[in-house]
Backbone as a ProteinNet text record, in pm:
[ID]
protein_1_A
[PRIMARY]
MAQYRTKHLQTIHGRAVKMWLGAKGRAEFKHLPFDITVDNIEQCLNLGRCPITGIEFDLKPNQTKTKCNAYSPSIDRKDPSLGYTTANVQVVVWIYNCLKSDFDAETAKVFILRTALFMSPLPNIPD
[TERTIARY]
-1494.2	-1360.7	-1293.8	-1369.8	-1320.9	-1267	-1331.5	-1296.5	-1144.5	-1135.1	-1006.1	-905.5	-930.9	-838.6	-796.3	-885	-855.1	-763.3	-799.8	-726.7	-578.9	-573.4	-440.3	-347	-406.5	-317.2	-283.1	-333.7	-281.7	-178.7	-130.9	-25.5	109.1	218.1	335.1	364.7	344.9	365	252.5	128.1	18.2	46.3	97	112.8	242.5	342.6	458	441.7	349.7	315.8	240.5	140.1	65.8	170.3	247.9	345.8	440.2	483.9	565.5	501.2	370.2	300.7	273.8	255.8	225	348.8	472.1	590.4	635.8	600.3	642.5	570.7	437	351.4	390.2	430.8	476.3	603.1	692.1	824.6	808.8	721.4	693.6	629.6	545.7	470.9	571.6	656.5	755.2	879.8	904.1	1023.1	1149.3	1127.5	1234	1285.7	1412.4	1470.2	1406.7	1399.3	1323.3	1393.5	1451.7	1510.6	1467	1374.5	1334.7	1260.6	1255.2	1184.8	1071.7	983.6	889.7	967.9	1080.1	1158.8	1215.9	1268.2	1323.7	1227.2	1098.6	1001.7	958.9	947.4	911.1	1018.5	1149.1	1248.9	1218.9	1198.3	1181.5	1052.9	948.4	821.5	846	922.2	960.3	1036.3	1092.6	1153.6	1040.7	922.5	806.1	787.1	878.9	874.7	937.3	906.7	965.2	1111.7	1200.1	1337.7	1374.2	1279.3	1296.8	1228.3	1105.6	1013.9	1025.3	1052.4	1029.7	887.6	801.6	662.6	635.2	557.5	529.8	428.8	464	376	247.3	148.6	3.4	-53.5	-77.6	-130.1	-280.5	-334	-499.5	-538.4	-661.3	-729.5	-751.3	-767.7	-794.1	-937.7	-957.4	-1086.6	-1143.6	-1076.1	-1119.3	-1157.6	-1202.9	-1237.4	-1113.8	-1003.6	-878	-827.7	-748.4	-698.2	-635.4	-565	-481.6	-464	-426.3	-383.9	-259.2	-241.7	-121.3	-3.7	-25.5	92	114.3	49.4	68.1	195.6	266.3	389.3	376	483.8	500.3	631.6	638.4	782.4	823.9	940.2	990.2	1116.7	1125.2	1249.9	1324.5	1443.4	1530.5	1554.1	1594.6	1611.4	1498.4	1401.4	1290	1317.9	1433.9	1475.1	1521	1550.9	1602.1	1497.8	1517.8	1414.3	1391.4	1326.9	1285.5	1396.7	1511.7	1622.5	1650.1	1714.9	1733.8	1820.6	1909.1	1993	1915.5	1801.3	1728.5	1594.3	1547.6	1421.2	1437.6	1337.2	1315.2	1168.4	1131.8	989.4	966.9	878.7	856.4	701.7	661.3	516.1	460.1	333.5	283.5	284.9	252	243.3	383.3	486.4	632.8	648.6	602.1	630.8	553	435.8	352.8	424.4	464.6	554.8	678.6	749.2	863.3	826	706.6	673.1	666.4	647.4	650.7	769.6	848.9	962.6	1074.8	1205.6	1306.2	1323.4	1401.1	1409.8	1448.2	1548.6	1604.5	1495	1423	1318.9	1213.6	1183.9	1089.6	1123.9	1264.2	1317.2	1309.9	1355.2	1353.8	1212.2	1103.9	971.9	932.7	965.1	925.1	997.2	1121	1196.5	1143.1	1112.6	1052.7	906.7	837.6	709	717	812.4	816.5	875.4	970.6	1008	904.2	820.6	712.4	609.1	576.9	469.5	522.6	650.5	693	690	661.5	645.8	780	774.8	893.4	952.1	1070.1	1136.7	1110.7	1101.9	1089	1222.1	1221.1	1345	1335.2	1434.4	1429.6	1450.5	1383.9	1401.2	1533.3
1758.3	1800.4	1692.5	1633.6	1531.9	1412.5	1377.2	1255.1	1296.5	1420.1	1466.7	1458.6	1502.4	1503.9	1358.7	1265.5	1126.9	1063	1095.2	1036.4	1099.5	1239.9	1305.8	1249.3	1208.3	1161.1	1017.8	951.5	823.6	835.3	948	965.1	989.7	967.3	968.5	1124	1214.1	1356.6	1404.7	1376.1	1416.1	1377	1253.6	1208.4	1272.5	1302.3	1369	1507.6	1578.7	1706.6	1707.8	1614.6	1609.4	1580.6	1488.7	1447.1	1570.3	1637.4	1748.3	1850.6	1883.5	1996.9	1949.6	1824.7	1786.4	1781.1	1742.3	1755.2	1893.1	1984.7	2119.9	2180.7	2151	2192.9	2153.5	2021.8	1980	2026	2046	2112.4	2247.6	2323.1	2473.7	2470.7	2374.9	2372.5	2340.4	2244.7	2189.1	2284.1	2370.5	2457.5	2364.8	2269.1	2187.7	2225.3	2196	2225	2149.3	2212.7	2151.5	2183.4	2078.3	2114.2	2024	1916.8	1822.6	1890.2	1819.6	1892.4	1781.8	1824.1	1736.1	1638.7	1669.2	1582.2	1478.8	1515.6	1409.2	1302.5	1339	1249.7	1161.9	1229.8	1162	1050.4	1077.3	984.1	860.8	882.9	765	686.4	763.4	690.8	616.8	664.7	603	468.4	435.7	312.7	208.7	257	165.3	78	85.7	6.5	55	19.2	63.2	-0.4	89.2	40.7	-57.1	-42.4	-116.9	-255.6	-251.6	-374.9	-446	-369.3	-429.9	-426.9	-385	-375.5	-264.3	-300.6	-199.6	-92.3	27.6	150.5	129.8	166.8	150.9	298.3	351	487.9	501.2	390.8	394.2	444.8	505.6	543.9	434.2	462.4	357.3	311.7	177.9	116.2	64.7	78.3	27.6	145.3	111.2	212.4	260.4	204.4	255.2	395.2	442	580.1	605.3	501.6	515.2	372.3	387	266.2	218.8	106.5	49.8	52.5	46.2	38.8	172.7	279.7	405.2	466.7	545.2	591.4	695	698.5	794.7	841.1	971.4	1025.4	996.4	924.8	886.1	982.1	1034.8	1091.9	983.2	950.9	836.3	872.8	994.3	1041.3	1145.2	1100.4	1184.2	1330.2	1339.8	1473	1577.7	1521.5	1602.9	1647.2	1732.5	1787.2	1694	1755.4	1701.8	1742.9	1678.2	1709.1	1587.5	1614.2	1505.3	1386.5	1422.4	1320	1248.6	1301.3	1240.6	1177.7	1179.2	1126.5	1018.6	935.8	825.7	802.8	740.6	723.7	571.6	547.1	405.1	385.7	260.3	234.1	281.6	327.1	390.2	298.4	171.1	84.4	72.4	74.8	70.1	195.2	304.3	439.2	447.6	390	383.2	292	189	85.8	169.2	252.2	312.9	429.3	474	608.1	545.6	428.8	377.2	305.9	256.5	170	233.7	202.1	243.7	158.2	215.2	136	-7.6	-35.8	-160.4	-262.9	-213.2	-296.3	-329.9	-223.7	-245.7	-341.5	-333.5	-437.7	-569.8	-591.6	-727.2	-779	-700.4	-742.1	-795.7	-714.2	-740.2	-880.5	-897.9	-1010.3	-1143.4	-1120.3	-1233.7	-1284	-1177.1	-1210.8	-1275	-1231	-1291.4	-1436.7	-1462.1	-1601.6	-1686.5	-1636.2	-1701.1	-1749.4	-1659.5	-1671.3	-1750.6	-1763.8	-1841.6	-2001.5	-2086.5	-2223.8	-2279.7	-2386.2	-2444.7	-2528.2	-2545.1	-2624.5	-2764.7	-2851.4	-2978.9	-3047.5	-3123	-3180.6	-3327.6	-3383.4	-3522.9	-3611	-3730.9	-3821.1	-3886.1
-1244.3	-1197.4	-1109.4	-1015.4	-925.2	-1005.6	-1119.5	-1201.4	-1258.4	-1303.2	-1361.4	-1257.2	-1142.3	-1027.2	-988.6	-989.3	-970.1	-1073.5	-1195.9	-1312.5	-1307	-1274.2	-1268.7	-1169.9	-1052.9	-943.5	-971.2	-1080.7	-1115.3	-1215.8	-1248.8	-1342.1	-1248.6	-1298.3	-1214.2	-1186.9	-1293.6	-1259.6	-1166.9	-1185.2	-1099.6	-948.4	-935.1	-794.5	-736.5	-824.5	-765.1	-723.3	-806.4	-758	-623.5	-614.7	-487.7	-367.4	-392.9	-281.5	-247.7	-347.2	-332.6	-247.6	-287.8	-215.4	-72.7	-48.4	93.3	178.5	124	191.3	212.3	118.7	141.9	249	259.5	360.1	497.9	504	634.4	678.8	584.3	608.2	660.1	607.2	643.5	778.8	808.9	934.3	1042.9	1018.9	1125.3	1119	1030.9	1025.3	982.1	878	849.2	711.1	690	558.5	450.8	331.3	214.7	84.7	17.6	-118.8	-226.5	-198.2	-300.1	-403.9	-522.2	-637.9	-683	-767	-827.7	-909.1	-979.2	-1059.6	-978	-857.7	-760.3	-735	-702.8	-680.3	-795.9	-908.2	-1039.4	-1062.1	-1036.3	-1076.9	-983.6	-844.1	-763.1	-814.9	-854.1	-884.7	-1024.4	-1098.6	-1227.6	-1214	-1097.7	-1071	-1060.9	-1015.2	-1003.7	-883.7	-798.7	-680.7	-559.5	-436.3	-306.4	-305.6	-279	-274.6	-140.8	-50.2	65.9	67.3	16.4	15.5	-113.3	-218.9	-358.5	-405.9	-335.8	-368.6	-467	-585.2	-680.8	-633.3	-672.3	-622.2	-693.6	-615.9	-666.8	-675.8	-793	-788	-794.8	-796.1	-800.4	-669.6	-667	-542.1	-444.4	-321.8	-222	-247.7	-261.3	-274.4	-139.9	-39.7	95.6	186.8	307	408.5	487.5	464.1	526.1	487.9	568.6	537	400.6	365	241.7	177.1	44	-23.8	28.4	90.6	155.2	56.8	-66.4	-168.7	-243.2	-205.5	-273	-216.8	-304.2	-270	-152.7	-82.4	36	40.1	77.2	101.3	253.6	261.7	391.6	419.7	535	581.8	661.8	595.1	656.4	809.2	838	966.5	990.3	1084.1	1105.8	1164.9	1223.9	1287.7	1186.1	1071.1	957.2	858.4	776.4	679.4	561.4	470.9	336.3	237.2	250.3	166.3	72.1	-36.9	-136.7	-66.9	24.8	89.9	202.1	244	367.8	315.1	200.9	162.1	65.2	68.3	-29.3	-46.6	-157.6	-182.5	-165	-70.7	-23.8	-33.7	-13	-4.5	135.1	132.9	238.8	372.1	354.5	458.1	541.1	457.3	531.3	601.9	542.2	608.5	742.9	745.7	869.9	974.7	929.1	1018	1085	989.7	1037.6	1125.5	1118.5	1191.9	1350.7	1373.7	1523	1551.3	1455.3	1481.4	1406.2	1439.7	1357.5	1231.7	1120.5	991.1	1014.1	1095.8	1113.9	1173.7	1266.6	1314.6	1203.3	1139.2	1031.9	927.8	890.5	794.1	846.4	973.6	1032.6	1029.2	1069.3	1071.3	933.3	817.2	681.1	653.6	684.7	644.7	716.5	845.1	918.2	866.6	837.8	780.2	652.2	554.1	430.9	452	543.5	566.2	616.8	711.6	766.7	664.3	578.4	477	354.9	342.3	220.4	244.1	141.4	164.2	205.8	300.8	336.9	221.7	211.9	104.1	127	28.2	29.3	76.4	188.6	241.6	209.8	129.8	99.1	223.2	218.4	337.3	333.4
[MASK]
+++++++++++++++++++++++++++++++++++++++++++++++++++++++++++++++++++++++++++++++++++++++++++++++++++++++++++++++++++++++++++++++

């Protein structure tokens, strides 16, 4: 049964259902509005990548001792004070959502951009 569950979560539909159930539970617990559907989440997952970072979603189970696969899809509330509504959610990679839980979206984006610029090779400058 565990093997079936693991394989099922590696499908877009299976992951969308799991994400939907988790978001619904959090919305009920926090008394937040909730109107997203499994189809909404599947549409985002079908794009294949995070709309903020461009990183491809990874549906495979976590292979490390960390809490989660850094590139697994995660439901982000654009405005954390609002609920899980189609106008307020997006599906992003988990690591971006973690960053955004401690910092605002703009700070997170600047960090990602500066990291990318630092890590990219310097252009060859002719003498």
